[in-house]
C-alpha positions as CSV (number, residue, x, y, z in Angstrom):
1,X,-30.8,-4.7,54.5
2,X,-31.4,-6.9,57.6
3,X,-29.2,-10.0,57.7
4,X,-28.2,-12.7,60.2
5,X,-24.4,-12.5,60.7
6,X,-22.0,-15.0,62.2
7,X,-19.0,-13.2,63.6
8,X,-17.4,-16.1,65.4
9,X,-18.3,-19.5,66.6
10,X,-21.7,-19.4,68.2
11,X,-22.0,-15.6,67.8
12,X,-25.0,-15.1,65.6
13,X,-27.1,-11.9,65.4
14,X,-29.3,-9.8,63.2
15,X,-27.5,-6.7,61.8
16,X,-28.1,-4.0,59.2
17,X,-25.8,-4.4,56.2
18,X,-25.5,-2.7,52.9
19,X,-27.4,-4.5,50.1
20,X,-25.0,-6.7,48.2
21,X,-23.7,-5.5,44.8
22,X,-24.3,-7.8,41.8
23,X,-21.1,-8.8,39.9
24,X,-20.1,-10.4,36.6
25,X,-22.2,-13.4,35.9
26,X,-24.3,-13.0,39.1
27,X,-27.9,-12.2,39.9
28,X,-29.2,-10.3,42.9
29,X,-32.2,-11.9,44.7
30,X,-34.8,-10.6,47.0
31,X,-34.9,-13.5,49.4
32,X,-38.4,-15.0,49.9
33,X,-37.4,-18.0,52.0
34,X,-34.3,-19.9,53.1
35,X,-34.3,-23.4,54.5
36,X,-32.4,-24.2,57.7
37,X,-30.0,-27.1,57.3
38,X,-28.0,-29.2,59.8
39,X,-24.9,-27.9,57.9
40,X,-25.8,-24.4,59.1
41,X,-25.6,-25.8,62.6
42,X,-22.1,-27.3,61.9
43,X,-21.0,-23.9,60.6
44,X,-22.4,-21.9,63.4
45,X,-21.1,-24.3,66.1
46,X,-17.6,-24.5,64.6
47,X,-17.8,-28.2,63.7
48,X,-16.8,-27.1,60.1
49,X,-13.7,-25.0,59.9
50,X,-14.5,-21.4,59.2
51,X,-13.9,-20.2,55.7
52,X,-14.8,-16.5,56.3
53,X,-16.0,-14.2,59.0
54,X,-18.2,-12.3,59.2
55,X,-20.6,-14.5,57.3
56,X,-24.3,-14.6,56.4
57,X,-25.2,-18.3,56.6
58,X,-28.1,-20.1,54.8
59,X,-27.9,-22.1,51.6
60,X,-31.4,-23.2,50.6
61,X,-32.5,-19.9,49.1
62,X,-35.7,-19.1,47.2
63,X,-35.7,-15.6,45.8
64,X,-36.9,-13.3,43.1
65,X,-34.3,-11.9,40.6
66,X,-34.1,-8.1,41.1
67,X,-30.8,-7.4,39.2
68,X,-28.6,-9.1,36.6
69,X,-24.9,-8.6,36.5
70,X,-22.8,-8.3,33.3
71,X,-22.2,-9.8,30.8
72,X,-25.7,-10.3,29.7
73,X,-24.9,-13.7,28.2
74,X,-24.1,-15.2,31.7
75,X,-27.6,-14.4,32.9
76,X,-29.4,-14.7,29.6
77,X,-31.6,-17.6,30.8
78,X,-32.7,-15.6,33.8
79,X,-34.9,-12.5,33.7
80,X,-35.9,-9.9,36.2
81,X,-38.8,-11.2,38.3
82,X,-37.9,-14.9,37.9
83,X,-38.2,-17.0,41.0
84,X,-35.2,-19.2,41.5
85,X,-33.5,-21.4,44.0
86,X,-29.8,-21.4,45.1
87,X,-28.2,-24.5,46.6
88,X,-25.2,-25.3,48.7
89,X,-22.8,-25.5,45.8
90,X,-22.6,-21.9,44.7
91,X,-19.6,-21.8,42.3
92,X,-17.1,-24.1,40.6
93,X,-14.2,-23.2,38.3
94,X,-15.4,-25.0,35.2
95,X,-11.9,-25.9,34.0
96,X,-10.5,-28.5,36.4
97,X,-10.6,-32.3,35.6
98,X,-13.6,-32.7,38.0
99,X,-15.6,-29.9,36.4
100,X,-14.8,-31.2,32.9
101,X,-16.1,-34.6,33.7
102,X,-19.4,-33.7,35.3
103,X,-18.0,-33.9,38.9
104,X,-18.2,-30.2,39.7
105,X,-19.2,-31.2,43.2
106,X,-15.6,-32.3,43.8
107,X,-14.0,-29.1,42.3
108,X,-11.0,-28.3,44.6
109,X,-11.8,-24.5,44.4
110,X,-15.6,-24.8,44.7
111,X,-17.4,-22.2,46.8
112,X,-20.4,-22.9,48.9
113,X,-23.4,-20.7,49.6
114,X,-23.6,-19.6,53.2
115,X,-20.0,-20.8,53.9
116,X,-17.7,-19.1,51.3
117,X,-20.4,-16.9,49.8
118,X,-22.9,-14.9,51.9
119,X,-26.1,-16.8,52.0
120,X,-29.8,-16.5,52.4
121,X,-30.5,-15.5,56.0
122,X,-31.0,-12.0,54.8
123,X,-33.4,-9.8,52.8
124,X,-31.1,-9.9,49.7
125,X,-28.4,-12.2,48.4
126,X,-26.2,-12.5,45.3
127,X,-25.6,-15.8,43.5
128,X,-23.8,-17.1,40.5
129,X,-26.4,-17.2,37.7
130,X,-25.1,-20.7,36.6
131,X,-26.1,-22.1,40.0
132,X,-29.7,-20.8,40.1
133,X,-32.5,-23.2,39.4
134,X,-36.1,-22.3,38.3
135,X,-38.5,-23.3,41.1
136,X,-41.5,-25.4,40.0
137,X,-44.6,-23.3,40.0
138,X,-46.7,-25.5,42.3
139,X,-44.4,-24.9,45.3
140,X,-45.0,-22.0,47.7
141,X,-41.7,-20.3,48.7
142,X,-41.3,-21.9,52.1
143,X,-42.2,-25.3,50.8
144,X,-39.7,-25.0,47.9
145,X,-36.7,-24.1,50.1
146,X,-36.0,-27.5,51.6
147,X,-35.9,-29.0,48.1
148,X,-32.6,-27.2,47.5
149,X,-30.4,-29.1,49.9
150,X,-32.4,-31.6,51.9
151,X,-34.1,-32.7,48.6
152,X,-31.0,-32.6,46.4
153,X,-28.7,-34.3,48.8
154,X,-31.3,-36.9,49.6
155,X,-31.9,-37.5,45.9
156,X,-28.2,-37.9,45.2
157,X,-27.8,-40.3,48.1
158,X,-30.8,-42.3,46.8
159,X,-29.2,-42.6,43.4
160,X,-26.1,-44.1,45.0
161,X,-28.2,-46.8,46.6
162,X,-28.8,-48.2,43.1
163,X,-31.8,-50.4,42.7
164,X,-32.1,-51.3,46.4
165,X,-35.6,-52.6,47.1
166,X,-35.4,-52.5,50.9
167,X,-34.0,-49.2,52.0
168,X,-33.0,-48.0,55.5
169,X,-33.0,-44.3,56.4
170,X,-31.0,-43.3,59.5
171,X,-32.0,-39.9,60.9
172,X,-35.5,-38.8,60.0
173,X,-35.2,-35.1,59.4
174,X,-35.6,-32.7,56.5
175,X,-33.7,-34.9,53.9
176,X,-35.4,-38.1,55.0
177,X,-38.9,-36.8,54.9
178,X,-38.3,-35.9,51.2
179,X,-36.4,-38.9,50.1
180,X,-38.9,-41.3,51.5
181,X,-41.5,-39.9,49.2
182,X,-39.3,-40.4,46.2
183,X,-38.3,-43.9,47.4
184,X,-42.0,-45.0,48.0
185,X,-43.0,-43.6,44.6
186,X,-40.3,-45.8,43.0
187,X,-41.8,-48.8,44.8
188,X,-39.1,-49.3,47.4
189,X,-39.7,-50.6,50.9
190,X,-38.4,-48.2,53.6
191,X,-37.4,-48.8,57.2
192,X,-36.7,-45.6,59.2
193,X,-34.2,-45.4,62.1
194,X,-34.4,-42.6,64.6
195,X,-32.7,-41.6,67.9
196,X,-33.8,-44.0,70.6
197,X,-37.0,-42.8,72.2
198,X,-37.9,-40.3,69.4
199,X,-41.5,-41.5,69.1
200,X,-42.6,-38.4,67.2
201,X,-40.1,-38.9,64.4
202,X,-41.0,-42.6,64.2
203,X,-44.7,-41.7,63.8
204,X,-43.8,-39.2,61.1
205,X,-41.9,-41.8,59.2
206,X,-44.8,-44.2,59.4
207,X,-47.2,-41.5,58.2
208,X,-45.0,-41.0,55.1
209,X,-45.1,-44.7,54.2
210,X,-42.2,-46.4,56.1
211,X,-43.1,-50.1,56.8
212,X,-41.3,-49.9,60.1
213,X,-39.7,-47.2,62.3
214,X,-37.0,-48.3,64.8
215,X,-34.4,-46.9,67.1
216,X,-31.1,-46.6,65.4
217,X,-29.5,-49.0,67.8
218,X,-31.9,-51.8,66.8
219,X,-31.4,-54.2,63.9
220,X,-34.1,-54.5,61.2
221,X,-36.2,-57.6,61.1
222,X,-34.6,-58.6,57.8
223,X,-31.4,-57.3,56.1
224,X,-31.5,-54.1,54.1
225,X,-30.3,-53.8,50.5
226,X,-29.0,-50.3,51.2
227,X,-29.0,-47.6,53.9
228,X,-28.9,-43.8,53.7
229,X,-27.4,-42.0,56.6
230,X,-28.5,-38.5,57.3
231,X,-27.8,-38.5,61.1
232,X,-24.4,-36.8,61.8
233,X,-23.6,-39.6,64.3
234,X,-20.6,-41.7,63.4
235,X,-22.0,-44.7,65.4
236,X,-24.7,-45.1,62.8
237,X,-22.1,-46.3,60.2
238,X,-21.3,-49.7,61.9
239,X,-24.9,-50.1,62.8
240,X,-25.9,-49.6,59.1
241,X,-23.1,-52.0,57.9
242,X,-24.5,-54.6,60.2
243,X,-28.0,-54.0,58.9
244,X,-27.3,-54.4,55.2
245,X,-26.9,-57.7,53.4
246,X,-23.7,-58.8,51.6
247,X,-23.3,-56.7,48.5
248,X,-25.4,-53.9,50.1
249,X,-24.5,-50.2,50.2
250,X,-24.3,-47.7,53.0
251,X,-24.4,-44.0,51.8
252,X,-23.3,-41.2,54.2
253,X,-25.3,-38.2,53.1
254,X,-24.0,-35.4,55.4
255,X,-21.1,-33.0,55.0
256,X,-20.1,-33.6,58.6
257,X,-20.3,-36.5,60.9
258,X,-18.8,-37.3,64.3
259,X,-15.9,-39.8,64.4
260,X,-16.8,-43.3,63.2
261,X,-16.0,-45.8,65.9
262,X,-13.7,-48.7,65.0
263,X,-15.6,-51.8,63.7
264,X,-14.6,-55.3,62.8
265,X,-13.8,-55.9,59.1
266,X,-16.3,-58.7,59.0
267,X,-19.2,-56.2,58.8
268,X,-17.7,-54.6,55.8
269,X,-16.6,-57.9,54.2
270,X,-19.0,-59.6,51.8
271,X,-18.6,-56.8,49.2
272,X,-20.6,-54.3,51.2
273,X,-19.9,-50.7,50.0
274,X,-19.5,-47.7,52.3
275,X,-19.4,-44.3,50.5
276,X,-20.2,-40.6,51.0
277,X,-22.1,-38.0,49.1
278,X,-20.2,-34.7,48.5
279,X,-22.4,-31.7,47.7
280,X,-24.4,-31.9,44.4
281,X,-24.1,-31.1,40.8
282,X,-26.3,-28.8,38.6
283,X,-27.6,-31.9,36.9
284,X,-28.8,-33.2,40.2
285,X,-30.7,-29.9,40.6
286,X,-32.2,-30.1,37.1
287,X,-33.2,-33.7,37.5
288,X,-34.7,-33.5,41.0
289,X,-36.6,-30.3,40.5
290,X,-38.2,-31.8,37.4
291,X,-39.0,-35.0,39.3
292,X,-40.4,-33.6,42.5
293,X,-43.7,-32.2,41.1
294,X,-44.5,-35.4,39.3
295,X,-44.5,-37.5,42.5
296,X,-45.5,-35.0,44.0
297,X,-43.1,-34.4,46.8
298,X,-44.7,-32.4,49.6
299,X,-42.5,-30.7,52.2
300,X,-43.6,-30.1,55.8
301,X,-42.1,-26.9,57.2
302,X,-42.1,-24.7,60.3
303,X,-41.4,-21.1,59.4
304,X,-39.4,-18.6,61.4
305,X,-39.0,-14.8,61.0
306,X,-35.5,-13.6,60.2
307,X,-35.0,-12.3,63.8
308,X,-35.8,-15.8,65.0
309,X,-33.1,-17.6,63.0
310,X,-31.3,-18.6,66.2
311,X,-34.5,-20.1,67.6
312,X,-34.8,-22.1,64.4
313,X,-31.3,-23.4,64.7
314,X,-31.9,-24.3,68.4
315,X,-35.1,-26.2,67.5
316,X,-33.2,-28.1,64.8
317,X,-30.4,-28.9,67.3
318,X,-32.8,-30.2,69.8
319,X,-34.8,-32.3,67.3
320,X,-38.0,-30.3,67.7
321,X,-38.6,-29.8,63.9
322,X,-41.0,-32.0,62.1
323,X,-39.8,-32.0,58.4
324,X,-37.8,-28.8,57.8
325,X,-37.3,-25.3,59.3
326,X,-37.5,-22.3,57.0
327,X,-36.6,-18.7,57.6
328,X,-38.9,-16.2,55.9
329,X,-37.4,-12.6,55.9
């Protein structure tokens, strides 16, 4: 099969590999589409410590089941020909205290798709059957792919914002363009914050229902009840803390962020809450993929061939993607 392989930091190329072999409790997928995520950039650029090399990145996989591994009971809910999605969290132990209490996203031995497990920038992939979600029928393959990380992480971050009525979103990329649709459907008011000078992203946010779109270094006209941070820039944390009211919440939605600059305690004081989102749970996947078609969430995507994966990552790095980038083998 053809696959995009990362051999070392920044060294990404297309290579012919043997097709993966399906193991116990796994399914083999013919990859139909795989979303491109900023986390992929962090892995390729070495901002996240390497877990294995060589590696096939990509963790927003939509694929068709072409083989089921033993025992049959593990894959009983999946059948040959099913179209499923595979998210970032690709395996958890099931026995630690976190797993037993519904916090499998914090499992200390968790494995992640496209990081510990070869991912979806390839013609075939293997995944744990427990971490495969049926894809709602109304979504074409490429449009479904961003739901599996941008959508799921955005949804989890929105849940941590509680019942916030006035919501700020910092960084208007793949996750933001999905979560704003959910937030607006829930009746929330949204203010988008983008990189200074990014007029295209600001127009996109306004098109999707934001009541205002500002540069991230500008304060909102009135305090926010909560803020969701998808930009991997540490300086957005104190900016968001200053923007939320006393008792408000700032949620950091990314897996990686540049260092947070020091800030005065007074902008945290007043019972403001600063918290992170770590990965996702299977319940998040079940809940969000049931919710998305009812809104309905529509993803805007730019597709790239497998051989153009590096170009897709470069476009994301340079902020040239409206919505989400998706690789289609």
